[in-house]
C-alpha positions, 0 to 999 in steps of 0.5 A: 838096861832101860827101855828107850824110845825105840824099845817102846816102838818095837815092844814084843815084836809088834810095832806100836805107834806113838801117840801125841797127847800134849797138843790140843786142837785149836778149833774155835767153838764160840763166835767170840773165838771165831772172831778172834781167830779172824782178827789174828788172820787180818792182823797178819795180812795187814802186817804183810801188806805193810812190809810190801809197801815199805819195800816198794817205797824203799825201792822207789826212793833208791832209784831201783826202777830199772830193775823193776819192783820186787812186788810189781804188777808184772810179778802177780799170778806167776805160774810155777814151772812145775805147774806149767809142766802139768 
């Protein structure tokens, strides 16, 4: 009978924690890598803003003004209920 995953964790009565060896950290070391990371972040932010704009234009076109916009001015900086309790 082979030693499975749990057998490796609890070998000889001692608890052995598994280690992760296949994942490398994503830490930029050069200025080019830092610039590429910042570019990826900006591209993601731009895509998010484009999606918000598209949603707002769709809502304005389909006469949903009585319900308010999904991303309207009144929805900004809303404090969560859990934060209000603190």
